[in-house]
C-alpha positions in Angstrom: 4.0 1.8 3.1 5.7 0.5 6.2 7.4 -2.9 5.6 9.3 -2.9 8.9 7.9 -5.0 11.8 5.2 -2.8 13.4 3.5 -5.1 15.9 4.8 -6.0 19.3 5.2 -9.7 18.7 5.3 -10.5 15.0 6.4 -14.1 15.6 3.5 -14.6 18.0 1.1 -13.2 15.5 2.4 -15.4 12.8 2.1 -18.4 15.1 -1.5 -17.4 15.9 -2.3 -17.3 12.1 -0.7 -20.8 11.7 -2.6 -22.2 14.6 -5.9 -20.7 13.4 -5.5 -22.5 10.0 -3.9 -25.7 11.3 -6.8 -28.2 10.7 -8.2 -26.5 7.6 -8.3 -28.0 4.1 -6.4 -26.1 1.4 -9.7 -24.4 0.3 -10.7 -23.6 3.9 -7.2 -22.2 4.5 -7.3 -20.0 1.5 -10.8 -18.8 2.4 -9.5 -18.0 6.0 -6.5 -16.1 4.6 -8.7 -14.1 2.3 -11.3 -13.3 5.1 -8.4 -12.2 7.4 -6.9 -10.0 4.6 -10.3 -8.3 4.1 -10.8 -7.7 7.8 -7.3 -6.3 8.2 -7.8 -4.2 5.0 -11.0 -2.8 6.5 -9.1 -1.8 9.6 -6.4 0.0 7.6 -9.0 1.7 5.4 -6.4 3.6 3.2 -6.9 2.5 -0.4 -3.5 3.8 -1.6 -1.7 1.9 1.2 -3.8 -1.3 0.5 -2.9 -1.1 -3.2 0.8 -0.6 -2.4 0.6 -3.7 -0.2 -1.2 -5.8 -3.0 1.6 -4.9 -5.4 4.3 -5.5 -2.8 2.9 -8.9 -1.9 2.5 -10.2 -5.5 5.4 -12.5 -6.5 7.6 -11.2 -9.3 8.1 -13.7 -12.1 11.7 -15.0 -12.2 12.5 -13.5 -8.8 13.4 -15.6 -5.7 10.6 -15.7 -3.2 
């Protein structure tokens, strides 16, 4: 799994995500994030890579985040 920046403008992409969720309630923001995750997962399409990403993204108890 590639964890190095792999898009031309990661800061711009992050800003776009923040802007898209700007006026949403907490529940709407969570639903947006989950829909976006599923859309991106569908584009990736590789189950092993997706499961690696799920494990990498999950916070570890007791570790700084």
